[in-house]
N, CA, C and O atoms as a GROMACS GRO file, in nm:
protein
  272
    1MET      N    1   0.645   2.119   2.929
    1MET     CA    2   0.723   2.187   2.827
    1MET      C    3   0.735   2.096   2.705
    1MET      O    4   0.769   1.978   2.718
    2THR      N    5   0.708   2.150   2.589
    2THR     CA    6   0.718   2.071   2.466
    2THR      C    7   0.837   2.117   2.384
    2THR      O    8   0.876   2.234   2.386
    3THR      N    9   0.893   2.024   2.312
    3THR     CA   10   1.004   2.055   2.223
    3THR      C   11   0.950   2.063   2.082
    3THR      O   12   0.886   1.970   2.034
    4GLU      N   13   0.976   2.173   2.015
    4GLU     CA   14   0.928   2.193   1.879
    4GLU      C   15   1.039   2.160   1.781
    4GLU      O   16   1.150   2.212   1.792
    5THR      N   17   1.009   2.075   1.684
    5THR     CA   18   1.104   2.040   1.580
    5THR      C   19   1.094   2.142   1.469
    5THR      O   20   0.985   2.171   1.420
    6VAL      N   21   1.208   2.195   1.428
    6VAL     CA   22   1.211   2.290   1.317
    6VAL      C   23   1.229   2.210   1.188
    6VAL      O   24   1.325   2.135   1.172
    7VAL      N   25   1.136   2.228   1.097
    7VAL     CA   26   1.142   2.158   0.969
    7VAL      C   27   1.230   2.238   0.874
    7VAL      O   28   1.204   2.355   0.848
    8LYS      N   29   1.334   2.173   0.823
    8LYS     CA   30   1.424   2.240   0.730
    8LYS      C   31   1.407   2.190   0.588
    8LYS      O   32   1.453   2.252   0.493
    9ALA      N   33   1.339   2.074   0.574
    9ALA     CA   34   1.318   2.018   0.441
    9ALA      C   35   1.202   1.918   0.448
    9ALA      O   36   1.160   1.877   0.556
   10TRP      N   37   1.154   1.880   0.331
   10TRP     CA   38   1.047   1.781   0.322
   10TRP      C   39   1.085   1.677   0.218
   10TRP      O   40   1.145   1.709   0.116
   11LEU      N   41   1.049   1.554   0.245
   11LEU     CA   42   1.062   1.448   0.147
   11LEU      C   43   0.928   1.433   0.076
   11LEU      O   44   0.825   1.420   0.141
   12LEU      N   45   0.929   1.436  -0.055
   12LEU     CA   46   0.809   1.412  -0.135
   12LEU      C   47   0.820   1.272  -0.195
   12LEU      O   48   0.921   1.237  -0.255
   13TYR      N   49   0.714   1.194  -0.178
   13TYR     CA   50   0.711   1.059  -0.233
   13TYR      C   51   0.571   1.031  -0.288
   13TYR      O   52   0.475   1.094  -0.245
   14PRO      N   53   0.560   0.936  -0.383
   14PRO     CA   54   0.431   0.912  -0.446
   14PRO      C   55   0.331   0.851  -0.350
   14PRO      O   56   0.363   0.764  -0.269
   15GLY      N   57   0.209   0.899  -0.361
   15GLY     CA   58   0.100   0.844  -0.281
   15GLY      C   59  -0.007   0.789  -0.374
   15GLY      O   60   0.017   0.766  -0.492
   16TRP      N   61  -0.123   0.767  -0.319
   16TRP     CA   62  -0.234   0.713  -0.397
   16TRP      C   63  -0.292   0.818  -0.491
   16TRP      O   64  -0.291   0.937  -0.460
   17LEU      N   65  -0.341   0.774  -0.603
   17LEU     CA   66  -0.410   0.856  -0.702
   17LEU      C   67  -0.325   0.970  -0.757
   17LEU      O   68  -0.379   1.072  -0.801
   18GLY      N   69  -0.194   0.954  -0.756
   18GLY     CA   70  -0.106   1.053  -0.815
   18GLY      C   71  -0.071   1.172  -0.727
   18GLY      O   72   0.001   1.262  -0.770
   19TYR      N   73  -0.122   1.174  -0.604
   19TYR     CA   74  -0.090   1.284  -0.513
   19TYR      C   75   0.038   1.252  -0.436
   19TYR      O   76   0.061   1.138  -0.399
   20SER      N   77   0.121   1.354  -0.413
   20SER     CA   78   0.243   1.334  -0.336
   20SER      C   79   0.214   1.338  -0.187
   20SER      O   80   0.130   1.414  -0.140
   21GLU      N   81   0.285   1.255  -0.114
   21GLU     CA   82   0.283   1.255   0.031
   21GLU      C   83   0.413   1.319   0.078
   21GLU      O   84   0.508   1.327   0.001
   22THR      N   85   0.418   1.364   0.204
   22THR     CA   86   0.538   1.429   0.254
   22THR      C   87   0.579   1.373   0.389
   22THR      O   88   0.496   1.322   0.465
   23ILE      N   89   0.707   1.384   0.417
   23ILE     CA   90   0.764   1.356   0.548
   23ILE      C   91   0.849   1.478   0.584
   23ILE      O   92   0.932   1.521   0.504
   24GLU      N   93   0.830   1.532   0.703
   24GLU     CA   94   0.910   1.645   0.748
   24GLU      C   95   1.049   1.597   0.788
   24GLU      O   96   1.064   1.494   0.854
   25LEU      N   97   1.150   1.673   0.747
   25LEU     CA   98   1.289   1.638   0.778
   25LEU      C   99   1.352   1.750   0.861
   25LEU      O  100   1.340   1.867   0.824
   26PRO      N  101   1.417   1.717   0.972
   26PRO     CA  102   1.470   1.819   1.062
   26PRO      C  103   1.603   1.881   1.018
   26PRO      O  104   1.642   1.985   1.071
   27ASP      N  105   1.673   1.820   0.922
   27ASP     CA  106   1.803   1.872   0.879
   27ASP      C  107   1.795   1.928   0.737
   27ASP      O  108   1.699   1.904   0.664
   28GLU      N  109   1.899   2.001   0.701
   28GLU     CA  110   1.908   2.060   0.568
   28GLU      C  111   1.907   1.950   0.461
   28GLU      O  112   1.947   1.838   0.489
   29PRO      N  113   1.863   1.981   0.340
   29PRO     CA  114   1.857   1.881   0.233
   29PRO      C  115   1.991   1.810   0.209
   29PRO      O  116   1.992   1.691   0.176
   30GLY      N  117   2.102   1.880   0.223
   30GLY     CA  118   2.233   1.819   0.200
   30GLY      C  119   2.272   1.713   0.301
   30GLY      O  120   2.371   1.642   0.282
   31ALA      N  121   2.195   1.700   0.408
   31ALA     CA  122   2.225   1.601   0.512
   31ALA      C  123   2.173   1.462   0.475
   31ALA      O  124   2.192   1.366   0.550
   32TYR      N  125   2.106   1.451   0.360
   32TYR     CA  126   2.043   1.326   0.320
   32TYR      C  127   2.090   1.283   0.183
   32TYR      O  128   2.130   1.366   0.101
   33SER      N  129   2.086   1.153   0.159
   33SER     CA  130   2.115   1.102   0.025
   33SER      C  131   2.000   1.011  -0.018
   33SER      O  132   1.939   0.942   0.064
   34ILE      N  133   1.973   1.013  -0.147
   34ILE     CA  134   1.868   0.931  -0.205
   34ILE      C  135   1.935   0.820  -0.284
   34ILE      O  136   2.024   0.844  -0.366
   35GLU      N  137   1.890   0.696  -0.258
   35GLU     CA  138   1.943   0.579  -0.327
   35GLU      C  139   1.827   0.502  -0.388
   35GLU      O  140   1.715   0.507  -0.338
   36GLU      N  141   1.855   0.432  -0.496
   36GLU     CA  142   1.754   0.347  -0.558
   36GLU      C  143   1.813   0.208  -0.572
   36GLU      O  144   1.918   0.190  -0.633
   37ASP      N  145   1.744   0.109  -0.514
   37ASP     CA  146   1.790  -0.028  -0.533
   37ASP      C  147   1.688  -0.102  -0.622
   37ASP      O  148   1.600  -0.039  -0.679
   38ALA      N  149   1.701  -0.231  -0.633
   38ALA     CA  150   1.616  -0.307  -0.725
   38ALA      C  151   1.468  -0.302  -0.687
   38ALA      O  152   1.382  -0.317  -0.774
   39GLU      N  153   1.438  -0.282  -0.559
   39GLU     CA  154   1.298  -0.291  -0.515
   39GLU      C  155   1.238  -0.161  -0.466
   39GLU      O  156   1.115  -0.148  -0.466
   40SER      N  157   1.319  -0.064  -0.425
   40SER     CA  158   1.261   0.056  -0.365
   40SER      C  159   1.359   0.173  -0.368
   40SER      O  160   1.476   0.160  -0.406
   41TRP      N  161   1.307   0.288  -0.328
   41TRP     CA  162   1.387   0.408  -0.312
   41TRP      C  163   1.414   0.426  -0.163
   41TRP      O  164   1.330   0.394  -0.079
   42VAL      N  165   1.533   0.478  -0.131
   42VAL     CA  166   1.574   0.493   0.008
   42VAL      C  167   1.625   0.634   0.032
   42VAL      O  168   1.704   0.686  -0.047
   43LEU      N  169   1.579   0.695   0.141
   43LEU     CA  170   1.634   0.823   0.187
   43LEU      C  171   1.713   0.792   0.313
   43LEU      O  172   1.659   0.738   0.409
   44ARG      N  173   1.840   0.826   0.312
   44ARG     CA  174   1.929   0.794   0.424
   44ARG      C  175   1.997   0.920   0.474
   44ARG      O  176   2.039   1.006   0.395
   45HIS      N  177   2.009   0.932   0.607
   45HIS     CA  178   2.081   1.045   0.667
   45HIS      C  179   2.230   1.019   0.650
   45HIS      O  180   2.280   0.912   0.686
   46ASN      N  181   2.302   1.116   0.594
   46ASN     CA  182   2.445   1.097   0.565
   46ASN      C  183   2.531   1.073   0.688
   46ASN      O  184   2.622   0.991   0.684
   47ASP      N  185   2.505   1.143   0.799
   47ASP     CA  186   2.590   1.131   0.918
   47ASP      C  187   2.565   1.003   0.996
   47ASP      O  188   2.659   0.939   1.043
   48THR      N  189   2.440   0.964   1.010
   48THR     CA  190   2.405   0.849   1.095
   48THR      C  191   2.382   0.722   1.016
   48THR      O  192   2.392   0.612   1.071
   49GLY      N  193   2.350   0.733   0.887
   49GLY     CA  194   2.320   0.616   0.806
   49GLY      C  195   2.180   0.562   0.828
   49GLY      O  196   2.144   0.459   0.771
   50VAL      N  197   2.100   0.631   0.909
   50VAL     CA  198   1.964   0.586   0.940
   50VAL      C  199   1.873   0.609   0.820
   50VAL      O  200   1.874   0.717   0.759
   51GLU      N  201   1.794   0.507   0.786
   51GLU     CA  202   1.696   0.520   0.679
   51GLU      C  203   1.578   0.604   0.729
   51GLU      O  204   1.519   0.573   0.833
   52GLN      N  205   1.545   0.708   0.656
   52GLN     CA  206   1.430   0.792   0.688
   52GLN      C  207   1.307   0.745   0.610
   52GLN      O  208   1.194   0.768   0.652
   53TYR      N  209   1.332   0.680   0.496
   53TYR     CA  210   1.223   0.635   0.410
   53TYR      C  211   1.273   0.520   0.324
   53TYR      O  212   1.387   0.522   0.277
   54ARG      N  213   1.188   0.421   0.304
   54ARG     CA  214   1.212   0.315   0.206
   54ARG      C  215   1.077   0.282   0.146
   54ARG      O  216   0.984   0.245   0.217
   55GLY      N  217   1.067   0.294   0.014
   55GLY     CA  218   0.938   0.265  -0.048
   55GLY      C  219   0.933   0.307  -0.192
   55GLY      O  220   1.034   0.309  -0.263
   56LEU      N  221   0.812   0.341  -0.236
   56LEU     CA  222   0.788   0.379  -0.375
   56LEU      C  223   0.863   0.506  -0.412
   56LEU      O  224   0.889   0.591  -0.326
   57GLY      N  225   0.897   0.519  -0.536
   57GLY     CA  226   0.962   0.638  -0.586
   57GLY      C  227   0.901   0.678  -0.717
   57GLY      O  228   0.804   0.616  -0.761
   58PRO      N  229   0.954   0.778  -0.780
   58PRO     CA  230   1.072   0.853  -0.739
   58PRO      C  231   1.044   0.945  -0.620
   58PRO      O  232   0.930   0.986  -0.596
   59ILE      N  233   1.149   0.976  -0.546
   59ILE     CA  234   1.138   1.065  -0.431
   59ILE      C  235   1.229   1.186  -0.453
   59ILE      O  236   1.324   1.181  -0.531
   60ARG      N  237   1.197   1.294  -0.381
   60ARG     CA  238   1.284   1.412  -0.389
   60ARG      C  239   1.273   1.490  -0.259
   60ARG      O  240   1.175   1.478  -0.185
   61ILE      N  241   1.374   1.570  -0.233
   61ILE     CA  242   1.379   1.656  -0.114
   61ILE      C  243   1.358   1.800  -0.158
   61ILE      O  244   1.420   1.846  -0.254
   62VAL      N  245   1.270   1.871  -0.089
   62VAL     CA  246   1.249   2.013  -0.117
   62VAL      C  247   1.276   2.091   0.011
   62VAL      O  248   1.254   2.041   0.122
   63ASP      N  249   1.322   2.214  -0.005
   63ASP     CA  250   1.356   2.295   0.112
   63ASP      C  251   1.272   2.422   0.119
   63ASP      O  252   1.314   2.521   0.180
   64GLU      N  253   1.155   2.420   0.058
   64GLU     CA  254   1.065   2.534   0.064
   64GLU      C  255   0.928   2.483   0.107
   64GLU      O  256   0.897   2.365   0.088
   65PRO      N  257   0.847   2.568   0.163
   65PRO     CA  258   0.714   2.526   0.204
   65PRO      C  259   0.635   2.466   0.088
   65PRO      O  260   0.646   2.511  -0.026
   66ILE      N  261   0.557   2.365   0.119
   66ILE     CA  262   0.481   2.295   0.018
   66ILE      C  263   0.339   2.350   0.014
   66ILE      O  264   0.267   2.343   0.114
   67PRO      N  265   0.298   2.406  -0.098
   67PRO     CA  266   0.161   2.457  -0.107
   67PRO      C  267   0.061   2.344  -0.124
   67PRO      O  268   0.079   2.256  -0.209
   68PHE      N  269  -0.044   2.345  -0.044
   68PHE     CA  270  -0.150   2.245  -0.057
   68PHE      C  271  -0.280   2.311  -0.078
   68PHE      O  272  -0.383   2.244  -0.091
   0.00000   0.00000   0.00000
C-alpha cells in the first residue's frame, strides 16, 4: 500500500539558464513563510519551523498547477 501526498502548493525558485525549478508542498500556501537573509532565501513551515528550502532567490509560492 502506498501513501499519496496531495500537493496543495509549489515553491518556485531560480534554476539554471533562467528556468524556474519547483518543490511540491503538502500544505496550503499560508502555512509557509518566506524569509531573506544576507546569504540566501528561506522557506519555513510556520507551525514546525522546519526549513523547506534555503538557497537562491527570489522565491515564491503558487497554489495552482504549473504549466510546463
